[in-house]
N, CA, C and O atoms as CSV, one atom per row, in Angstrom:
chain,resi,resn,atom,element,x,y,z
A,1,MET,N,N,-35.215,-48.487,-19.689
A,1,MET,CA,C,-35.667,-49.481,-20.636
A,1,MET,C,C,-36.956,-49.335,-20.357
A,1,MET,O,O,-37.143,-49.173,-19.151
A,2,ALA,N,N,-38.207,-49.329,-21.201
A,2,ALA,CA,C,-39.422,-49.424,-21.126
A,2,ALA,C,C,-40.256,-50.901,-21.038
A,2,ALA,O,O,-40.272,-51.738,-21.940
A,3,ASP,N,N,-40.735,-50.980,-20.128
A,3,ASP,CA,C,-41.260,-52.357,-20.131
A,3,ASP,C,C,-42.514,-52.707,-21.201
A,3,ASP,O,O,-43.561,-52.065,-21.115
A,4,THR,N,N,-42.399,-53.440,-21.904
A,4,THR,CA,C,-43.097,-54.100,-23.036
A,4,THR,C,C,-44.311,-54.935,-22.651
A,4,THR,O,O,-45.372,-55.010,-23.271
A,5,THR,N,N,-43.886,-55.708,-21.231
A,5,THR,CA,C,-44.245,-56.712,-21.274
A,5,THR,C,C,-46.010,-56.753,-20.753
A,5,THR,O,O,-46.845,-57.629,-20.976
A,6,GLY,N,N,-46.111,-55.828,-20.217
A,6,GLY,CA,C,-47.637,-55.745,-19.407
A,6,GLY,C,C,-47.370,-56.034,-18.029
A,6,GLY,O,O,-48.348,-56.279,-17.322
A,7,THR,N,N,-46.208,-56.050,-17.509
A,7,THR,CA,C,-46.113,-56.427,-16.236
A,7,THR,C,C,-45.367,-55.230,-15.258
A,7,THR,O,O,-44.465,-54.483,-15.637
A,8,SER,N,N,-45.916,-55.252,-14.067
A,8,SER,CA,C,-45.510,-54.385,-13.191
A,8,SER,C,C,-44.350,-54.212,-12.540
A,8,SER,O,O,-43.766,-55.296,-12.538
A,9,PRO,N,N,-43.682,-53.330,-11.949
A,9,PRO,CA,C,-42.393,-53.664,-11.444
A,9,PRO,C,C,-42.234,-54.598,-10.086
A,9,PRO,O,O,-41.259,-55.290,-9.792
A,10,ASP,N,N,-43.443,-54.429,-9.350
A,10,ASP,CA,C,-44.114,-55.278,-8.377
A,10,ASP,C,C,-43.673,-56.873,-8.569
A,10,ASP,O,O,-42.933,-57.569,-7.874
A,11,ASP,N,N,-44.650,-57.275,-10.166
A,11,ASP,CA,C,-44.512,-58.543,-10.576
A,11,ASP,C,C,-43.344,-58.830,-10.850
A,11,ASP,O,O,-43.106,-59.968,-10.446
A,12,GLU,N,N,-42.179,-58.203,-11.511
A,12,GLU,CA,C,-41.066,-58.231,-11.539
A,12,GLU,C,C,-40.353,-58.881,-10.282
A,12,GLU,O,O,-39.813,-59.973,-10.100
A,13,ASP,N,N,-40.522,-58.013,-9.665
A,13,ASP,CA,C,-39.784,-58.215,-8.139
A,13,ASP,C,C,-39.960,-59.763,-7.759
A,13,ASP,O,O,-39.081,-60.569,-7.456
A,14,ARG,N,N,-41.341,-59.950,-7.862
A,14,ARG,CA,C,-42.174,-61.077,-7.517
A,14,ARG,C,C,-41.122,-62.485,-8.151
A,14,ARG,O,O,-40.668,-63.443,-7.525
A,15,ALA,N,N,-41.017,-62.200,-9.309
A,15,ALA,CA,C,-40.526,-62.996,-10.102
A,15,ALA,C,C,-39.329,-63.230,-10.055
A,15,ALA,O,O,-38.928,-64.341,-10.400
A,16,ASP,N,N,-38.472,-62.276,-9.630
A,16,ASP,CA,C,-37.061,-62.216,-9.450
A,16,ASP,C,C,-36.814,-62.962,-8.023
A,16,ASP,O,O,-35.763,-63.588,-7.888
A,17,ALA,N,N,-37.825,-62.909,-6.873
A,17,ALA,CA,C,-37.339,-63.377,-5.573
A,17,ALA,C,C,-37.672,-65.069,-5.658
A,17,ALA,O,O,-37.022,-65.831,-4.942
A,18,LEU,N,N,-38.881,-65.668,-6.714
A,18,LEU,CA,C,-39.105,-66.617,-6.725
A,18,LEU,C,C,-38.122,-67.289,-7.552
A,18,LEU,O,O,-37.611,-68.247,-6.972
A,19,PHE,N,N,-37.733,-67.097,-8.639
A,19,PHE,CA,C,-36.585,-67.850,-9.438
A,19,PHE,C,C,-34.967,-67.884,-8.548
A,19,PHE,O,O,-34.105,-68.748,-8.715
A,20,HIS,N,N,-34.886,-66.828,-7.700
A,20,HIS,CA,C,-33.616,-66.862,-6.944
A,20,HIS,C,C,-34.090,-67.676,-5.783
A,20,HIS,O,O,-33.203,-68.325,-5.229
A,21,ALA,N,N,-35.218,-67.774,-5.329
A,21,ALA,CA,C,-35.308,-69.126,-4.252
A,21,ALA,C,C,-35.273,-70.484,-5.129
A,21,ALA,O,O,-34.767,-71.511,-4.677
A,22,LEU,N,N,-35.720,-70.428,-6.130
A,22,LEU,CA,C,-35.495,-72.064,-6.735
A,22,LEU,C,C,-34.076,-72.202,-7.394
A,22,LEU,O,O,-33.687,-73.330,-7.697
A,23,SER,N,N,-33.327,-71.163,-7.617
A,23,SER,CA,C,-32.168,-71.481,-8.321
A,23,SER,C,C,-31.179,-71.995,-7.336
A,23,SER,O,O,-29.994,-71.883,-7.650
A,24,ASP,N,N,-31.471,-72.534,-6.214
A,24,ASP,CA,C,-30.481,-73.470,-5.551
A,24,ASP,C,C,-31.070,-74.781,-5.007
A,24,ASP,O,O,-32.148,-74.811,-4.413
A,25,ARG,N,N,-30.329,-75.835,-5.234
A,25,ARG,CA,C,-30.786,-77.172,-5.016
A,25,ARG,C,C,-31.230,-77.520,-3.854
A,25,ARG,O,O,-32.198,-78.275,-3.767
A,26,THR,N,N,-30.615,-77.042,-2.801
A,26,THR,CA,C,-31.297,-77.081,-1.494
A,26,THR,C,C,-32.542,-76.550,-1.474
A,26,THR,O,O,-33.454,-77.372,-1.388
A,27,ARG,N,N,-32.764,-75.680,-1.517
A,27,ARG,CA,C,-34.004,-74.675,-1.495
A,27,ARG,C,C,-34.919,-75.806,-2.162
A,27,ARG,O,O,-35.815,-76.368,-1.533
A,28,ARG,N,N,-34.653,-76.043,-3.292
A,28,ARG,CA,C,-35.611,-76.857,-4.251
A,28,ARG,C,C,-35.909,-78.282,-3.505
A,28,ARG,O,O,-37.026,-78.792,-3.593
A,29,ASP,N,N,-35.118,-78.743,-2.953
A,29,ASP,CA,C,-35.438,-79.944,-2.270
A,29,ASP,C,C,-36.295,-79.730,-0.626
A,29,ASP,O,O,-37.232,-80.403,-0.195
A,30,ILE,N,N,-35.700,-78.749,-0.066
A,30,ILE,CA,C,-36.697,-78.268,1.033
A,30,ILE,C,C,-38.216,-77.962,0.581
A,30,ILE,O,O,-39.240,-78.169,1.233
A,31,LEU,N,N,-38.064,-77.328,-0.913
A,31,LEU,CA,C,-39.604,-76.968,-1.158
A,31,LEU,C,C,-40.534,-78.084,-1.341
A,31,LEU,O,O,-41.718,-78.122,-1.004
A,32,ARG,N,N,-39.758,-79.089,-1.984
A,32,ARG,CA,C,-40.395,-80.558,-2.426
A,32,ARG,C,C,-40.678,-81.119,-0.843
A,32,ARG,O,O,-41.700,-81.776,-0.649
A,33,ARG,N,N,-39.979,-80.911,0.000
A,33,ARG,CA,C,-40.443,-81.912,1.167
A,33,ARG,C,C,-41.807,-81.053,2.095
A,33,ARG,O,O,-42.602,-81.490,2.926
A,34,VAL,N,N,-41.658,-79.972,1.631
A,34,VAL,CA,C,-42.685,-79.248,2.569
A,34,VAL,C,C,-43.931,-79.129,1.681
A,34,VAL,O,O,-45.016,-78.823,2.175
A,35,LEU,N,N,-43.767,-79.389,0.275
A,35,LEU,CA,C,-44.792,-79.440,-0.386
A,35,LEU,C,C,-45.586,-80.799,-0.089
A,35,LEU,O,O,-46.814,-80.733,-0.150
A,36,ALA,N,N,-45.043,-81.919,0.199
A,36,ALA,CA,C,-45.496,-83.088,0.523
A,36,ALA,C,C,-46.198,-83.095,1.927
A,36,ALA,O,O,-47.125,-83.861,2.190
A,37,GLY,N,N,-45.669,-82.157,2.826
A,37,GLY,CA,C,-46.320,-82.076,4.091
A,37,GLY,C,C,-45.691,-81.211,5.085
A,37,GLY,O,O,-44.573,-80.782,4.802
A,38,GLU,N,N,-46.169,-80.911,6.095
A,38,GLU,CA,C,-45.657,-79.808,7.211
A,38,GLU,C,C,-44.364,-80.526,7.901
A,38,GLU,O,O,-44.328,-81.716,8.217
A,39,HIS,N,N,-43.447,-79.704,8.053
A,39,HIS,CA,C,-42.040,-80.362,8.443
A,39,HIS,C,C,-41.648,-79.151,9.656
A,39,HIS,O,O,-41.847,-77.941,9.543
A,40,SER,N,N,-41.180,-79.700,10.557
A,40,SER,CA,C,-40.136,-78.660,11.364
A,40,SER,C,C,-38.863,-78.175,10.838
A,40,SER,O,O,-38.324,-78.884,9.988
A,41,VAL,N,N,-38.285,-77.090,11.193
A,41,VAL,CA,C,-37.200,-76.564,10.414
A,41,VAL,C,C,-36.035,-77.479,11.175
A,41,VAL,O,O,-34.980,-77.745,10.600
A,42,SER,N,N,-36.338,-77.945,12.558
A,42,SER,CA,C,-35.116,-78.819,12.974
A,42,SER,C,C,-35.078,-80.345,12.431
A,42,SER,O,O,-34.047,-81.009,12.535
A,43,VAL,N,N,-36.312,-80.890,11.819
A,43,VAL,CA,C,-36.590,-82.103,11.038
A,43,VAL,C,C,-35.908,-81.882,9.703
A,43,VAL,O,O,-35.210,-82.716,9.127
A,44,LEU,N,N,-36.189,-80.673,9.284
A,44,LEU,CA,C,-35.690,-80.166,7.853
A,44,LEU,C,C,-34.083,-80.223,7.887
A,44,LEU,O,O,-33.395,-80.742,7.008
A,45,ALA,N,N,-33.598,-79.590,9.070
A,45,ALA,CA,C,-32.100,-79.270,9.196
A,45,ALA,C,C,-31.429,-80.738,9.180
A,45,ALA,O,O,-30.537,-80.972,8.364
A,46,ALA,N,N,-31.808,-81.594,9.969
A,46,ALA,CA,C,-31.310,-82.904,10.195
A,46,ALA,C,C,-31.499,-83.675,8.686
A,46,ALA,O,O,-31.166,-84.858,8.618
A,47,LYS,N,N,-31.896,-83.171,7.795
A,47,LYS,CA,C,-31.668,-84.095,6.432
A,47,LYS,C,C,-30.623,-83.609,5.611
A,47,LYS,O,O,-30.489,-84.078,4.481
A,48,TYR,N,N,-29.741,-82.581,6.106
A,48,TYR,CA,C,-28.760,-81.913,5.427
A,48,TYR,C,C,-27.496,-82.021,6.046
A,48,TYR,O,O,-27.384,-82.112,7.268
A,49,ASP,N,N,-26.508,-82.015,5.244
A,49,ASP,CA,C,-24.758,-81.896,5.833
A,49,ASP,C,C,-24.676,-80.630,5.759
A,49,ASP,O,O,-23.901,-80.240,4.886
A,50,MET,N,N,-25.375,-79.564,6.565
A,50,MET,CA,C,-24.993,-78.225,6.919
A,50,MET,C,C,-25.475,-77.879,8.139
A,50,MET,O,O,-26.264,-78.619,8.728
A,51,SER,N,N,-25.145,-76.963,8.544
A,51,SER,CA,C,-25.587,-76.562,9.795
A,51,SER,C,C,-26.908,-76.008,10.095
A,51,SER,O,O,-27.427,-75.367,9.181
A,52,PHE,N,N,-27.373,-76.092,10.883
A,52,PHE,CA,C,-28.803,-75.644,11.185
A,52,PHE,C,C,-29.410,-74.193,10.887
A,52,PHE,O,O,-30.508,-73.901,10.414
A,53,ALA,N,N,-28.484,-73.472,11.257
A,53,ALA,CA,C,-28.296,-71.846,10.770
A,53,ALA,C,C,-28.543,-71.613,9.264
A,53,ALA,O,O,-29.378,-70.806,8.854
A,54,ALA,N,N,-27.614,-72.517,8.315
A,54,ALA,CA,C,-27.466,-72.603,6.847
A,54,ALA,C,C,-28.836,-72.970,6.437
A,54,ALA,O,O,-29.365,-72.175,5.660
A,55,VAL,N,N,-29.597,-74.112,6.827
A,55,VAL,CA,C,-31.058,-74.438,6.746
A,55,VAL,C,C,-32.032,-73.411,6.931
A,55,VAL,O,O,-32.919,-73.016,6.174
A,56,GLN,N,N,-31.717,-73.071,8.026
A,56,GLN,CA,C,-32.651,-71.502,8.330
A,56,GLN,C,C,-32.636,-70.677,7.486
A,56,GLN,O,O,-33.712,-70.212,7.109
A,57,LYS,N,N,-31.555,-70.282,6.984
A,57,LYS,CA,C,-31.317,-69.576,5.731
A,57,LYS,C,C,-32.261,-69.781,4.633
A,57,LYS,O,O,-33.184,-69.096,4.193
A,58,HIS,N,N,-31.791,-70.872,4.327
A,58,HIS,CA,C,-32.553,-71.311,3.128
A,58,HIS,C,C,-33.942,-71.279,3.205
A,58,HIS,O,O,-34.672,-70.727,2.382
A,59,VAL,N,N,-34.296,-71.872,4.192
A,59,VAL,CA,C,-35.818,-71.599,4.707
A,59,VAL,C,C,-36.323,-70.271,4.480
A,59,VAL,O,O,-37.253,-70.009,3.717
A,60,ALA,N,N,-35.623,-69.374,5.229
A,60,ALA,CA,C,-36.153,-67.539,4.980
A,60,ALA,C,C,-35.978,-67.289,3.658
A,60,ALA,O,O,-36.905,-66.611,3.214
A,61,VAL,N,N,-34.921,-67.652,2.633
A,61,VAL,CA,C,-35.230,-67.242,1.226
A,61,VAL,C,C,-36.603,-67.717,0.600
A,61,VAL,O,O,-37.273,-66.968,-0.110
A,62,LEU,N,N,-36.986,-69.040,0.915
A,62,LEU,CA,C,-38.094,-69.423,0.676
A,62,LEU,C,C,-39.500,-68.835,1.261
A,62,LEU,O,O,-40.571,-68.676,0.674
A,63,GLU,N,N,-39.179,-68.595,2.463
A,63,GLU,CA,C,-40.151,-67.967,3.168
A,63,GLU,C,C,-40.721,-66.479,2.327
A,63,GLU,O,O,-41.782,-66.139,1.804
A,64,LYS,N,N,-39.463,-65.889,2.521
A,64,LYS,CA,C,-39.363,-64.522,1.809
A,64,LYS,C,C,-39.771,-64.290,0.087
A,64,LYS,O,O,-40.033,-63.183,-0.384
A,65,SER,N,N,-39.760,-65.570,-0.702
A,65,SER,CA,C,-40.254,-65.489,-1.902
A,65,SER,C,C,-41.687,-65.938,-1.922
A,65,SER,O,O,-42.173,-66.058,-3.047
A,66,GLY,N,N,-42.418,-66.195,-0.947
A,66,GLY,CA,C,-43.720,-67.127,-0.666
A,66,GLY,C,C,-43.974,-68.576,-1.205
A,66,GLY,O,O,-45.029,-69.113,-1.546
A,67,LEU,N,N,-42.631,-69.069,-1.177
A,67,LEU,CA,C,-43.290,-70.537,-1.739
A,67,LEU,C,C,-43.265,-71.318,-0.765
A,67,LEU,O,O,-43.342,-72.506,-1.079
A,68,LEU,N,N,-43.156,-71.013,0.687
A,68,LEU,CA,C,-42.868,-71.582,2.038
A,68,LEU,C,C,-43.415,-70.513,3.163
A,68,LEU,O,O,-43.043,-69.363,3.397
A,69,THR,N,N,-44.340,-71.242,3.712
A,69,THR,CA,C,-45.062,-70.395,4.982
A,69,THR,C,C,-44.433,-71.280,6.329
A,69,THR,O,O,-44.301,-72.504,6.312
A,70,LYS,N,N,-44.066,-70.374,7.521
A,70,LYS,CA,C,-43.677,-70.934,8.731
A,70,LYS,C,C,-44.777,-70.266,9.687
A,70,LYS,O,O,-45.118,-69.085,9.751
A,71,ARG,N,N,-45.322,-71.611,10.562
A,71,ARG,CA,C,-46.058,-71.027,11.971
A,71,ARG,C,C,-45.308,-71.836,13.118
A,71,ARG,O,O,-44.621,-72.855,13.043
A,72,ARG,N,N,-45.670,-71.041,14.213
A,72,ARG,CA,C,-45.135,-71.484,15.259
A,72,ARG,C,C,-45.825,-72.704,16.180
A,72,ARG,O,O,-47.052,-72.615,16.133
A,73,GLN,N,N,-45.467,-73.555,16.809
A,73,GLN,CA,C,-46.344,-74.424,17.476
A,73,GLN,C,C,-45.487,-74.716,18.615
A,73,GLN,O,O,-44.827,-75.753,18.551
A,74,GLY,N,N,-45.358,-73.809,19.887
A,74,GLY,CA,C,-44.657,-74.373,20.810
A,74,GLY,C,C,-43.238,-73.938,20.477
A,74,GLY,O,O,-42.969,-72.895,19.882
A,75,ARG,N,N,-42.404,-74.779,20.888
A,75,ARG,CA,C,-40.712,-74.457,20.604
A,75,ARG,C,C,-40.536,-74.334,18.838
A,75,ARG,O,O,-39.885,-73.478,18.239
A,76,GLU,N,N,-41.274,-75.387,18.288
A,76,GLU,CA,C,-40.969,-75.392,16.928
A,76,GLU,C,C,-41.472,-74.481,16.067
A,76,GLU,O,O,-42.427,-73.738,16.291
A,77,GLN,N,N,-40.591,-74.565,14.721
A,77,GLN,CA,C,-41.191,-73.480,13.741
A,77,GLN,C,C,-41.779,-74.588,12.530
A,77,GLN,O,O,-40.881,-75.296,12.075
A,78,LEU,N,N,-42.652,-74.743,12.163
A,78,LEU,CA,C,-43.070,-75.783,11.224
A,78,LEU,C,C,-43.412,-74.800,9.801
A,78,LEU,O,O,-43.891,-73.668,9.735
A,79,ALA,N,N,-42.965,-75.714,8.747
A,79,ALA,CA,C,-42.896,-75.264,7.526
A,79,ALA,C,C,-43.573,-75.794,6.644
A,79,ALA,O,O,-43.470,-77.009,6.474
A,80,SER,N,N,-44.451,-75.015,5.846
A,80,SER,CA,C,-45.221,-75.950,4.554
A,80,SER,C,C,-45.258,-75.128,3.431
A,80,SER,O,O,-45.249,-73.897,3.475
A,81,GLY,N,N,-45.301,-75.831,2.399
A,81,GLY,CA,C,-45.147,-75.340,0.976
A,81,GLY,C,C,-46.402,-74.687,0.432
A,81,GLY,O,O,-47.501,-75.224,0.573
A,82,ASP,N,N,-46.230,-73.454,-0.229
A,82,ASP,CA,C,-47.662,-72.910,-0.754
A,82,ASP,C,C,-47.561,-73.291,-2.319
A,82,ASP,O,O,-46.702,-73.004,-3.153
A,83,VAL,N,N,-48.898,-74.133,-2.425
A,83,VAL,CA,C,-49.133,-74.778,-3.679
A,83,VAL,C,C,-49.417,-73.613,-4.708
A,83,VAL,O,O,-48.994,-73.688,-5.862
A,84,ALA,N,N,-50.144,-72.540,-4.255
A,84,ALA,CA,C,-50.310,-71.704,-5.426
A,84,ALA,C,C,-49.477,-70.782,-5.605
A,84,ALA,O,O,-49.828,-70.010,-6.498
A,85,ALA,N,N,-48.130,-70.444,-4.932
A,85,ALA,CA,C,-46.833,-69.784,-5.332
A,85,ALA,C,C,-46.143,-70.676,-6.455
A,85,ALA,O,O,-45.563,-70.252,-7.455
A,86,VAL,N,N,-46.314,-71.902,-6.106
A,86,VAL,CA,C,-45.392,-72.773,-7.038
A,86,VAL,C,C,-46.170,-73.021,-8.369
A,86,VAL,O,O,-45.565,-73.366,-9.384
A,87,ARG,N,N,-47.614,-72.826,-8.347
A,87,ARG,CA,C,-48.267,-72.612,-9.493
A,87,ARG,C,C,-48.169,-71.293,-10.356
A,87,ARG,O,O,-48.453,-71.239,-11.552
A,88,SER,N,N,-47.716,-70.209,-9.565
A,88,SER,CA,C,-47.537,-68.930,-10.061
A,88,SER,C,C,-46.452,-68.999,-10.883
A,88,SER,O,O,-46.418,-68.374,-11.943
A,89,VAL,N,N,-45.178,-69.993,-10.341
A,89,VAL,CA,C,-44.137,-69.908,-11.128
A,89,VAL,C,C,-44.574,-70.823,-12.341
A,89,VAL,O,O,-44.234,-70.483,-13.474
A,90,ALA,N,N,-45.140,-71.701,-12.191
A,90,ALA,CA,C,-45.628,-72.272,-13.383
A,90,ALA,C,C,-46.248,-71.735,-14.586
A,90,ALA,O,O,-46.132,-72.094,-15.757
A,91,SER,N,N,-46.971,-70.742,-14.024
A,91,SER,CA,C,-47.670,-70.096,-15.059
A,91,SER,C,C,-46.823,-68.530,-15.307
A,91,SER,O,O,-47.299,-67.583,-15.932
A,92,MET,N,N,-45.651,-68.557,-14.732
A,92,MET,CA,C,-44.676,-67.627,-15.392
A,92,MET,C,C,-43.948,-68.322,-16.737
A,92,MET,O,O,-44.065,-67.876,-17.879
A,93,LEU,N,N,-43.327,-69.273,-16.434
A,93,LEU,CA,C,-42.568,-70.461,-17.111
A,93,LEU,C,C,-43.495,-70.575,-18.313
A,93,LEU,O,O,-42.987,-70.528,-19.433
A,94,THR,N,N,-44.776,-70.715,-18.183
A,94,THR,CA,C,-45.847,-71.166,-19.375
A,94,THR,C,C,-46.033,-69.763,-20.224
A,94,THR,O,O,-46.236,-70.007,-21.413
A,95,GLU,N,N,-46.019,-68.713,-19.990
A,95,GLU,CA,C,-45.837,-67.497,-20.378
A,95,GLU,C,C,-44.864,-66.949,-21.275
A,95,GLU,O,O,-45.031,-66.281,-22.295
A,96,LEU,N,N,-43.461,-67.486,-20.526
A,96,LEU,CA,C,-42.053,-67.260,-21.461
A,96,LEU,C,C,-42.197,-68.306,-22.284
A,96,LEU,O,O,-42.009,-67.960,-23.451
A,97,GLU,N,N,-42.458,-69.464,-22.160
A,97,GLU,CA,C,-42.415,-70.423,-23.083
A,97,GLU,C,C,-43.446,-69.931,-24.586
A,97,GLU,O,O,-43.038,-69.955,-25.747
A,98,GLN,N,N,-44.484,-69.617,-24.240
A,98,GLN,CA,C,-45.378,-68.989,-25.417
A,98,GLN,C,C,-44.367,-67.952,-25.916
A,98,GLN,O,O,-44.071,-68.134,-27.096
A,99,VAL,N,N,-43.801,-66.982,-25.370
A,99,VAL,CA,C,-43.009,-65.789,-26.060
A,99,VAL,C,C,-42.420,-66.355,-26.643
A,99,VAL,O,O,-42.728,-66.019,-27.786
A,100,TRP,N,N,-41.307,-67.454,-26.721
A,100,TRP,CA,C,-40.365,-67.874,-27.185
A,100,TRP,C,C,-40.757,-68.876,-28.465
A,100,TRP,O,O,-40.057,-69.042,-29.464
A,101,ARG,N,N,-41.878,-69.421,-28.226
A,101,ARG,CA,C,-42.276,-70.076,-29.132
A,101,ARG,C,C,-42.831,-69.163,-30.203
A,101,ARG,O,O,-42.531,-69.526,-31.340
A,102,GLY,N,N,-43.454,-68.235,-30.134
A,102,GLY,CA,C,-43.725,-67.023,-31.165
A,102,GLY,C,C,-42.488,-66.557,-31.982
A,102,GLY,O,O,-42.439,-66.390,-33.201
A,103,ARG,N,N,-41.558,-66.391,-31.121
A,103,ARG,CA,C,-40.284,-65.674,-31.666
A,103,ARG,C,C,-39.729,-66.854,-32.824
A,103,ARG,O,O,-39.401,-66.585,-33.979
A,104,ILE,N,N,-39.719,-68.036,-32.280
A,104,ILE,CA,C,-39.099,-69.329,-33.007
A,104,ILE,C,C,-39.900,-69.403,-34.445
A,104,ILE,O,O,-39.389,-69.616,-35.544
A,105,ALA,N,N,-41.533,-69.133,-34.097
A,105,ALA,CA,C,-42.216,-69.330,-35.328
A,105,ALA,C,C,-42.058,-67.960,-36.300
A,105,ALA,O,O,-42.135,-68.070,-37.524
A,106,ARG,N,N,-41.849,-66.767,-35.697
A,106,ARG,CA,C,-41.364,-65.664,-36.232
A,106,ARG,C,C,-40.134,-66.079,-37.489
A,106,ARG,O,O,-40.192,-65.950,-38.711
A,107,ILE,N,N,-39.117,-66.583,-36.659
A,107,ILE,CA,C,-37.838,-66.701,-37.313
A,107,ILE,C,C,-38.128,-68.013,-38.613
A,107,ILE,O,O,-37.865,-67.915,-39.812
A,108,ASP,N,N,-38.636,-68.991,-38.010
A,108,ASP,CA,C,-39.379,-69.792,-39.216
A,108,ASP,C,C,-39.675,-69.140,-40.442
A,108,ASP,O,O,-39.077,-69.273,-41.509
A,109,ASP,N,N,-40.549,-68.501,-40.215
A,109,ASP,CA,C,-41.590,-67.778,-41.303
A,109,ASP,C,C,-40.201,-66.820,-42.224
A,109,ASP,O,O,-39.992,-66.879,-43.435
A,110,LEU,N,N,-39.674,-66.257,-41.528
A,110,LEU,CA,C,-38.423,-65.429,-42.220
A,110,LEU,C,C,-37.574,-66.103,-42.803
A,110,LEU,O,O,-37.090,-65.689,-43.857
A,111,LEU,N,N,-37.117,-67.542,-42.143
A,111,LEU,CA,C,-36.255,-68.303,-42.878
A,111,LEU,C,C,-36.806,-68.844,-44.131
A,111,LEU,O,O,-36.191,-68.834,-45.198
A,112,THR,N,N,-38.090,-69.356,-43.943
A,112,THR,CA,C,-38.765,-69.827,-45.405
A,112,THR,C,C,-39.070,-68.711,-46.253
A,112,THR,O,O,-39.084,-69.024,-47.443
A,113,LEU,N,N,-39.294,-67.626,-46.033
A,113,LEU,CA,C,-39.288,-66.228,-47.113
A,113,LEU,C,C,-37.929,-66.192,-47.967
A,113,LEU,O,O,-37.780,-66.095,-49.185
A,114,GLU,N,N,-37.019,-66.299,-46.969
A,114,GLU,CA,C,-35.575,-65.931,-47.375
A,114,GLU,C,C,-34.760,-66.733,-48.201
A,114,GLU,O,O,-33.771,-66.390,-48.849
A,115,THR,N,N,-35.435,-68.145,-48.076
A,115,THR,CA,C,-34.477,-69.269,-48.456
A,115,THR,C,C,-34.775,-69.492,-50.068
A,115,THR,O,O,-35.861,-69.866,-50.510
A,116,PRO,N,N,-33.676,-69.209,-50.814
A,116,PRO,CA,C,-34.147,-69.348,-52.378
A,116,PRO,C,C,-34.630,-70.676,-52.858
A,116,PRO,O,O,-34.411,-71.662,-52.155
A,117,SER,N,N,-35.165,-70.774,-53.810
A,117,SER,CA,C,-35.955,-72.107,-54.166
A,117,SER,C,C,-35.024,-73.170,-54.476
A,117,SER,O,O,-34.379,-72.559,-55.328
A,118,ALA,N,N,-34.642,-73.962,-54.435
A,118,ALA,CA,C,-33.830,-75.241,-54.770
A,118,ALA,C,C,-34.299,-75.664,-56.143
A,118,ALA,O,O,-33.474,-76.078,-56.958
A,119,ALA,N,N,-35.552,-75.583,-56.432
A,119,ALA,CA,C,-36.051,-76.341,-57.236
A,119,ALA,C,C,-36.158,-75.795,-58.747
A,119,ALA,O,O,-36.495,-76.380,-59.776
A,120,THR,N,N,-35.665,-74.183,-58.468
A,120,THR,CA,C,-35.445,-73.436,-59.805
A,120,THR,C,C,-34.205,-73.784,-60.495
A,120,THR,O,O,-33.215,-73.503,-59.820
A,121,PRO,N,N,-33.933,-74.348,-61.718
A,121,PRO,CA,C,-32.827,-74.523,-62.261
A,121,PRO,C,C,-32.269,-72.959,-62.843
A,121,PRO,O,O,-32.875,-71.966,-63.246
A,122,SER,N,N,-30.697,-73.308,-62.655
A,122,SER,CA,C,-30.134,-71.755,-63.274
A,122,SER,C,C,-30.039,-71.868,-64.733
A,122,SER,O,O,-29.650,-72.868,-65.335
A,123,GLU,N,N,-30.445,-70.710,-65.277
A,123,GLU,CA,C,-30.158,-70.928,-66.850
A,123,GLU,C,C,-28.562,-70.306,-66.899
A,123,GLU,O,O,-27.946,-69.486,-66.218
A,124,GLU,N,N,-28.215,-71.227,-68.186
A,124,GLU,CA,C,-26.950,-70.852,-68.476
A,124,GLU,C,C,-27.054,-69.920,-69.947
A,124,GLU,O,O,-26.036,-69.445,-70.450
């Protein structure tokens, strides 16, 4: 299938990674926390009713998507959110909204053209 959106396969892969990362409630919550300020992964893990390894996996998905970055400080891994990446998600959603608004407007136009006028009385 030909790509008519003007986006490259790399852009599509990035969008897939971003939306996959945001598709999980726990990852969205982790992202909210790290956007508010840097947190150690161990402190993040303590906030969830799951194993440390499970939280690490969530953090890894967010990091792979580019929504979160990690750095090491001594024995701790510190995570922080990437505001620019979040803005890119908002931009993608705005583009999709514009596409759908355009489609809906065209459907409205077609319906207006095809609707028979109710004001015309039928002749007997």
